[in-house]
C-alpha positions as CSV (number, residue, x, y, z in Angstrom):
1,M,0.0,-52.8,23.8
2,S,-1.7,-49.6,22.7
3,M,-1.9,-48.0,26.1
4,P,1.8,-47.3,26.6
5,R,2.0,-45.8,23.1
6,K,-0.9,-43.4,23.9
7,N,0.6,-42.4,27.2
8,A,4.0,-41.7,25.5
9,E,2.3,-39.6,22.8
10,K,0.9,-37.1,25.4
11,P,4.3,-36.1,26.8
12,A,5.7,-35.9,23.3
13,N,2.9,-33.6,22.2
14,A,3.1,-31.5,25.3
15,Y,6.9,-31.1,24.7
16,H,6.3,-30.1,21.1
17,A,3.7,-27.5,22.1
18,H,6.0,-26.1,24.7
19,R,8.8,-25.7,22.2
20,E,6.4,-24.0,19.7
21,R,5.4,-21.5,22.4
22,Q,9.0,-20.8,23.3
23,H,9.9,-20.3,19.6
24,R,6.9,-18.0,19.2
25,R,7.9,-15.9,22.2
26,I,11.4,-15.4,20.9
27,L,10.2,-14.4,17.4
28,D,7.5,-12.0,18.8
29,A,10.0,-10.3,21.1
30,A,12.5,-9.9,18.2
31,W,9.8,-8.5,15.9
32,K,8.9,-5.8,18.5
33,L,12.5,-4.9,19.2
34,F,13.5,-4.8,15.6
35,D,10.6,-2.5,14.7
36,E,11.1,-0.2,17.7
37,R,14.9,0.1,17.5
38,G,16.2,-1.4,14.3
39,I,17.7,-4.8,13.7
40,D,21.3,-3.5,13.9
41,R,20.8,-1.9,17.4
42,V,19.2,-5.0,19.0
43,T,21.4,-7.6,20.7
44,M,20.7,-11.3,21.4
45,A,20.8,-10.5,25.1
46,E,18.0,-8.0,24.7
47,I,15.9,-10.4,22.7
48,T,16.5,-13.1,25.4
49,L,15.4,-10.7,28.1
50,A,12.3,-9.4,26.2
51,S,11.2,-13.0,25.4
52,G,11.5,-14.1,29.0
53,V,13.5,-17.3,28.2
54,Q,16.8,-18.2,29.8
55,P,20.0,-17.6,27.8
56,S,20.7,-21.3,27.8
57,T,17.2,-21.9,26.3
58,M,17.6,-19.2,23.7
59,Y,20.6,-20.9,22.2
60,Q,18.7,-24.1,21.9
61,Y,16.6,-22.3,19.3
62,F,18.9,-19.7,17.7
63,S,22.7,-19.6,17.7
64,N,22.8,-15.9,16.7
65,K,20.7,-12.9,15.7
66,D,21.1,-13.6,12.0
67,D,19.2,-16.9,12.5
68,I,16.4,-15.0,14.2
69,V,16.2,-12.5,11.3
70,W,16.1,-15.3,8.7
71,A,13.5,-17.3,10.7
72,I,11.2,-14.2,10.7
73,L,11.9,-13.7,7.0
74,D,10.9,-17.3,6.3
75,E,7.7,-17.0,8.3
76,Q,6.9,-13.6,6.6
77,M,7.5,-14.9,3.1
78,R,5.4,-18.0,3.5
79,E,2.5,-16.0,5.0
80,V,2.6,-13.3,2.3
81,S,3.0,-15.9,-0.5
82,G,-0.2,-17.6,0.7
83,R,-2.2,-14.4,0.9
84,A,-1.0,-13.2,-2.5
85,K,-2.1,-16.5,-4.1
86,Q,-5.5,-16.1,-2.5
87,A,-5.8,-12.5,-3.8
88,L,-5.3,-13.7,-7.4
89,E,-7.9,-16.5,-7.2
90,G,-11.0,-15.8,-9.2
91,A,-9.6,-12.9,-11.2
92,P,-11.1,-13.4,-14.7
93,N,-8.2,-12.3,-16.9
94,A,-4.6,-11.3,-16.9
95,M,-5.1,-7.6,-16.2
96,A,-7.4,-8.4,-13.4
97,R,-4.9,-10.8,-11.9
98,F,-2.0,-8.3,-12.1
99,T,-4.2,-5.6,-10.7
100,A,-5.2,-7.9,-7.8
101,L,-1.6,-8.5,-7.1
102,L,-0.7,-4.8,-6.8
103,D,-3.9,-4.1,-4.8
104,F,-2.8,-6.9,-2.4
105,M,0.5,-5.1,-1.9
106,A,-1.3,-1.9,-1.2
107,D,-3.4,-3.7,1.4
108,E,-0.2,-5.1,2.9
109,L,1.1,-1.5,3.3
110,V,-2.0,-0.4,5.0
111,N,-2.7,-3.4,7.2
112,H,0.7,-4.9,7.9
113,Q,3.1,-2.0,8.1
114,I,5.3,-3.6,10.8
115,K,5.9,-6.5,8.5
116,V,6.7,-4.3,5.5
117,R,9.1,-2.2,7.6
118,F,10.8,-5.4,8.7
119,M,11.3,-6.3,5.0
120,A,12.8,-2.9,4.4
121,Q,15.3,-3.4,7.2
122,F,16.0,-6.9,5.9
123,D,16.8,-5.5,2.4
124,A,19.5,-3.2,3.9
125,M,21.1,-6.0,5.8
126,Y,20.8,-8.4,2.9
127,A,22.6,-6.0,0.6
128,R,25.4,-5.6,3.1
129,D,25.8,-8.9,4.9
130,W,24.4,-12.0,3.1
131,P,24.9,-13.7,-0.3
132,A,22.1,-13.7,-2.8
133,E,22.3,-17.6,-2.9
134,R,20.9,-17.7,0.6
135,L,17.7,-15.8,-0.3
136,I,17.3,-17.6,-3.6
137,T,17.4,-20.9,-1.8
138,L,14.8,-19.8,0.7
139,E,12.6,-18.4,-2.1
140,S,12.8,-21.7,-4.1
141,Q,11.7,-23.6,-1.0
142,I,8.7,-21.4,-0.3
143,N,7.6,-20.9,-3.9
144,P,9.3,-23.4,-6.4
145,E,7.6,-21.6,-9.3
146,G,9.4,-18.4,-8.4
147,F,8.3,-15.3,-10.3
148,Q,7.3,-17.4,-13.3
149,V,3.6,-17.2,-12.4
150,F,3.7,-13.4,-12.7
151,T,5.7,-13.5,-15.9
152,D,3.0,-15.8,-17.3
153,V,0.3,-13.2,-16.3
154,I,2.0,-10.6,-18.4
155,R,2.5,-13.0,-21.2
156,D,-1.2,-13.9,-21.1
157,G,-2.1,-10.2,-21.0
158,I,-0.1,-9.5,-24.1
159,A,-1.8,-12.5,-25.8
160,D,-5.3,-11.4,-24.9
161,G,-4.7,-7.8,-25.8
162,S,-5.0,-6.2,-22.4
163,F,-1.2,-5.5,-22.0
164,R,1.0,-3.6,-24.4
165,R,2.5,-5.7,-27.2
166,D,6.0,-4.2,-26.9
167,L,6.5,-5.6,-23.3
168,D,9.1,-8.2,-22.5
169,P,7.3,-10.4,-20.0
170,D,10.3,-11.3,-17.9
171,L,11.9,-7.9,-17.9
172,T,8.6,-6.1,-17.3
173,M,7.7,-8.4,-14.4
174,H,11.0,-7.8,-12.6
175,A,10.9,-4.1,-13.2
176,V,7.3,-3.6,-12.0
177,I,7.7,-5.9,-9.0
178,N,10.9,-4.1,-7.9
179,A,9.4,-0.7,-8.4
180,V,6.3,-1.6,-6.4
181,I,8.3,-3.3,-3.6
182,G,10.6,-0.4,-3.4
183,A,7.8,2.1,-3.1
184,Q,5.9,0.0,-0.6
185,R,8.9,-0.5,1.8
186,R,10.0,3.1,1.6
187,L,6.6,4.4,2.4
188,A,6.1,1.9,5.3
189,S,9.6,2.8,6.7
190,L,9.0,6.6,6.6
191,G,5.3,6.4,7.6
192,D,3.8,9.8,8.7
193,K,7.0,11.6,7.8
194,V,6.0,11.1,4.1
195,E,2.7,12.7,4.7
196,K,4.3,15.6,6.5
197,E,6.8,16.1,3.6
198,Y,4.4,15.6,0.7
199,G,1.0,16.4,2.2
200,K,-0.5,13.0,1.2
201,P,-1.0,9.8,3.2
202,I,1.1,6.8,2.3
203,E,-1.9,4.7,1.1
204,L,-2.9,7.3,-1.4
205,L,0.7,7.7,-2.7
206,F,1.1,4.0,-3.1
207,R,-2.2,3.4,-4.8
208,E,-1.4,6.3,-7.2
209,T,1.9,4.5,-8.0
210,V,0.0,1.4,-8.7
211,R,-2.5,3.2,-10.9
212,V,0.2,4.8,-13.0
213,L,2.1,1.6,-13.4
214,L,-1.0,-0.2,-14.6
215,L,-1.7,2.6,-17.1
216,G,1.8,2.0,-18.5
217,L,1.2,-1.7,-18.9
218,R,-2.3,-1.4,-20.5
219,A,-2.6,-1.7,-24.2
220,P,-4.0,1.4,-26.1
221,E,-7.7,1.0,-26.6
222,T,-8.6,0.3,-30.2
223,P,-12.0,1.2,-31.7
224,A,-13.0,-2.5,-31.7
225,R,-12.1,-2.9,-28.0
226,R,-13.8,0.4,-27.1
227,H,-17.0,-0.9,-28.9
228,A,-16.7,-4.3,-27.1
229,R,-16.3,-2.6,-23.7
230,K,-19.4,-0.4,-24.3
231,E,-21.4,-3.4,-25.5
232,K,-20.4,-5.3,-22.3
233,A,-21.3,-2.3,-20.1
234,S,-24.7,-2.0,-21.8
235,K,-25.4,-5.7,-21.4
236,D,-24.4,-5.5,-17.7
237,R,-26.8,-2.6,-17.1
238,T,-29.6,-4.5,-18.9
239,R,-29.0,-7.6,-16.6
240,K,-29.0,-5.4,-13.5
241,R,-32.4,-3.8,-14.5
242,S,-34.0,-7.2,-15.3
243,S,-32.8,-8.7,-12.0
């Protein structure tokens, strides 16, 4: 009785793998066209041609260009969310976790510019064409905790004395995240034009933005904290010498 089931599984698995490849071909073709020409200037017919699938096949996967844009967004957000969580793992305190998050966004700008540019394009279309509820729903599916984890980091930093005590955790989190995202996506979109205009590479400009923001969040150093920091540095040096 088991033989027919095994034989049936093979065609089913092959069919599933085939559909995954077709889906991937369509998204990869759309990614490339969107980055080269802009989402607004690309048609479904052009995506179909670039992907190498038949028009009848295309519409088995996506009914319109909006669906392709949102499929890429879904994929992008899931991937970034996973990498961001990994970047925060092992950070010893609140300031280190928040610094790791902003450093992660700097690395995204340097290593994944095409994806950051897509997000900048998406923002423009989202503001114009789609309701906030659609994005909120997607965000809740990908990360049910939402931004609460970052709010908690700021709250923890206030509690442990590394963040300023006059911060509102929720307001500060949204303000900082929006400022950093805005800078990241603008710099990725403009690329070397920024360097020609300002004489500085985009990575340096972004990391300076991050540094200044962190300085604004950091609590003023009290004499007690200064003494503790120096004590820790001295102990660290002693351990290094003895090892």
